[in-house]
C-alpha positions, 0 to 999 in steps of 0.5 A: 569330286576330286575324281575330276582333279584326275580327270581334268589333269590326267585325261586332258580336262575330261570332267567326270565327277565320282564320289566313289573315287574320291578317297584314292585320287590322290594316288591314281593321277601320279606314278612312281614311274612318271619321269616329269618333274613338277614345277618345271622340265626334267632339266629342272631336277634338283631344284626345290621350292619348298624345303623341310617345311614343319606345317601345321593346322586343323582340319574342321567340319566340326573338328576331325577326331584323333587318328583321322589321316592327313596328307600333303601332296605336291602340285605344280602351281602353274600346271596343277599337275600332281607330283609324286611327293607326297607326306602323311601324318594324322590328327593328334587330337579330338581338336582336329589339330595335325602337325606334318616335318619335313615337307619339301617340294619342288613347286610351292604348292600343295594339296591337302586332305584329310579323312576320318569321322568328325565331331557334328556341330548339329548333334555335338557327337561324333559321326558314324561315317568318314568323309574327305575334305580337301585344300588346295594352297601355295605354301610360299610363306606359309607354315600353318594350313587349315582344312575345311568346308570352304577349302573343300568347296573352292577346290574345283573352281580353282583347278578350272580357272588355272587349267581352262582360264590361264589364271594364276594360281593366287588370282584364281584362288582370290576369285574362287573365294569370292564366288564361294561366298557369294553363293551363300549370300556372304558379303566381306573380304576375309582372310583366305579360306585355310587361315580360317578357324571355327573356333576363332572370332571374326567374321571370316570364322563366323562365315566358316561356321555358318556355311559348315552348319548350312551345307550340313543342315538336315542332311546325314553325312552320306548325303553331305558328301553328295551336297559337296559334290553336287556343288562342284559339278555346278560351280566349277566351271561357272562360279555359280551354284546352280543347284537349286534343289539342294538350295532350296532344301538348305534355305528350308532347313535354315528357316525351320532351325532359326523357328525351332531355336536349333541354332542356339543348340549348334551354338551350345554344341560347339562351346560344349567341346570346350575348344573355342574361347568364343564362337563366332557370330555364324548365326547372322550369316545363316539366317541371311540364306533364307530368301524373302519370298514375300513377293513370290508365291509359295506354291509356284515354281517359274521354269527359267528356261521360257518363263512359264509358271507351274503351280505345285503342291507338296504331297506327302514329303514331295512337292509335285507340279500341279500342271502339266509341263509345257516346254517346247522340247523340240530336239529331234530324237526317236526318229521323229520330226519333233519330240513334243507334241500340242493335241491335234497339233495346235497350240491351244491345247498345249496352253490348257493341257501342256505338251505330249513327249516321246519317252526319249523327250521326257528323258531328255535323250540329247544330253541337252539339260544333263548326262543323267539320261543320255541316249535313252530311247526307243530302241535302246536300253540305257544306264541312267543315274537318278534322279533323272532331270529329263526335260524338267526344269533345273532343280526338278526331276522326272519322277520314277515308277517308285515315286508315281506308286507312292504318290498314288498310295498316298493319294488313294484314287482321288485325283483333286489335289493332282488336278490332272487335266485329261490330255490324252496322248499322242500314238501311231496313228495320231491323237486320241483320249483328250478330255477322258485320258490321263497318262504320265511318263515316268524314267523307269524302263520295263526293266525286264518285267514287261510282258508284251515288249522289252525295256529298249523298247518300253517304259512304265507310264502312270495314271492315277489308277496305277502304273503300267508300261507302253511303248516308248513312242507314244506321246504322254503328259510330264509332271516333275518332282521337286528334287531334294537331299534324300534323292538317291543316285543310282546307276541303273541297267542298260547300255553299260560297257560289256565286261570281258570274260576274265576266267578259263580253263587255264586263267582265272584274272577276275576281281575278287574279294572277300565278305565276312558277315559279322552276323555269324562270322561266315566268309563268302567269295565276292567279285567285281561285275561291271560296277558292282561287287557281288557275292559269288556265293549263295548266303548262308545267313540262318534267317529263322524269324517266324514270317509267312506263317511258316515255323522257319522262314529260311531253309536248307535243301532236304532239310540237310544242313550238308546242302547249306554248307555247299550251296547257301540256304533257301529264303522266303521273300519276306525272309529275304526282304527282312519283313520282321524288320531285324537289320533294317526298316525298308522291307519291314511287314513285306510278306506273303498277302501284303501289297506293300510300299517300297522306296526304290530309291534306295538300296534294301539291305534285307537279310543281307550283310551290312554294307550289302543290299538285295539286288533290285530288278535294275541291278539283275539287269545290269548283271545281264548286261555287263555280259550279254553281248561278250562271245566265246570263240567268236560266237554270240553266247547267251549271259546265263550260260557264262554265269552258270557254275561249270558243275552241277548242272544235270546232263552235263549242261553246265555253264562256262563260268566266264566271270566266277559267279557260279551260279549254282542249280541248288533248286527251291523249296515249294508250298504248301507241302514244304517239298524240295525239287529242281536240284541241278535243273534251276538256279532262283535268286530272289530280287528287290521287286514285287508284282503284287501281295502274292507275287514277286521277282526272281532272276533264273539261271535254267538248265537248257536255257542259255538266257538269263530269265529276268521277268520271273514272278513267283509266289512269295512263300516259295524259298529261292537263294539269295546273292548280296550286292556291295552298297 
């Protein structure tokens, strides 16, 4: 969210929003080497607009707790360029209050930022995660600035209006405030947002508490951050909240909260803190947010692009379209004149069965509706961000393989709920299968598991019998799934920026770190690879939960502690997944002989330390792609050669270890005799992916093979190494 400020100001208004950099953006856009002077030219040096100002206020989601960091950063009121004027303080008590003395600025505008834990109105308790909120204000004639959810939501809109529309700061702020309130169906003229306080009476303060409650409603702290960022993404340029999925989730929560008495509990929580003399009447604004749906069929959705209405159905915890999509996506992609088709090129079949889409069309490869899958088509592997809207209407997305697998598992073999009309398909020789075949595209590429094609040419499709892979130029049907607050945004393998090698015999410039496992105090070297941080050593946590009918589920090679100390432990797949549920529930019950349901939309911790997770198939593919196209002395070299350790491989077939990853050939443990073998020959690493009840996915580095094997399927009762990835 705040990273967009840096992009817009420092990089010519390139809109790129990123939660990951929100906490550092205030530093990122200014430099001690910057010779410009905020508020004017270098000739203006020495002129100040604010001098020795003592500024105070309160920081509120609910109130931020004592010790939360507060910063004030200067910003030019006309250009909104950050300056190097920075003042720091902290929240003085659990009431959220702060005071910073001696603020001196060359321009009267400033960015306030608070970072810390807060007391949640919904639970009454202190959160276990930190968030950051921002306020953009003019300090002229002002000594009090409150930082809250409303100042945060208006932030990017103000920047857009000033920098792109040429509005004066005060006019931009007034417009943004009215637009933010309108987004929540709140009418009225209130004080500026930085004057509002959830612990004081009045409609403005009631509106603040109402929006704070609604944005949090039904969501954990991490999901609240995503909601705020998605709000900024859709709101900044238009002044309209276009994230219909989040609005629907909030509306559903509001209806339930009003009916269950949860709003009364929230009031009691706020009163119970003993801060407010009177809690403002926030309920009237919350309850108004529930739309009057008396004239709408709750089991239909209308595509605003062409006005077509589709039946919907809730299965499990997700709302699906109960009819095939019929949006006429006609953007030329995949070297075809049109990328969506009616069976036999007859519109009557579209009206009954919906359209047939190539995978590139289903994914919206030209980026017409979102950038989440732009460039995804035939002959390419691509980086995409889940959930992928693709060709689906706003607020809906193209289901992933995992979502289809979950749906099929819930439904069993029945298809009565989905009413899956057999629309047939379009292939290289024409159309076939009308009234016989039902195929739906997923948003998932083959990801190294396809046996006859690659992820550049193949993707998964679903039928009600299961999911398998097909060529991307085939034409299949599309069903969409409604977005909700639990959708996990995940960057996956594909067309990534290839990272240059950072390590030679003479120089090592790799970006290393360390990880200490709090469970046993062991410390591991880590290394940054592309956008992810990986362990640069094998995990050595002694997971000894009895699983898989064996006395122990992790082992030292040759049962010698010496090997564990040097090369880490070997884990059964059930141990790597933490099937006993010692650390998380994501892989509970997943072991040999079990075909368990996995949620590929959330990282799975498995046996990894807290804050880290077992790498998915997609993440191993991403790692492969990060280094795949780099070269040594102008010659292409496979990814495995670059990632293997420079020692330990038999016959001196050592790797180059160009990235500090150091994949060492520790070998593996076999079943049923528990023998150990292949030391010096192979490095197996478990991944988060399962073929069936007996077999699971691994990534392999082998002697004599310069390329990483990403389609390896091994029996789950073998024991392999584990590397973890930071969440």
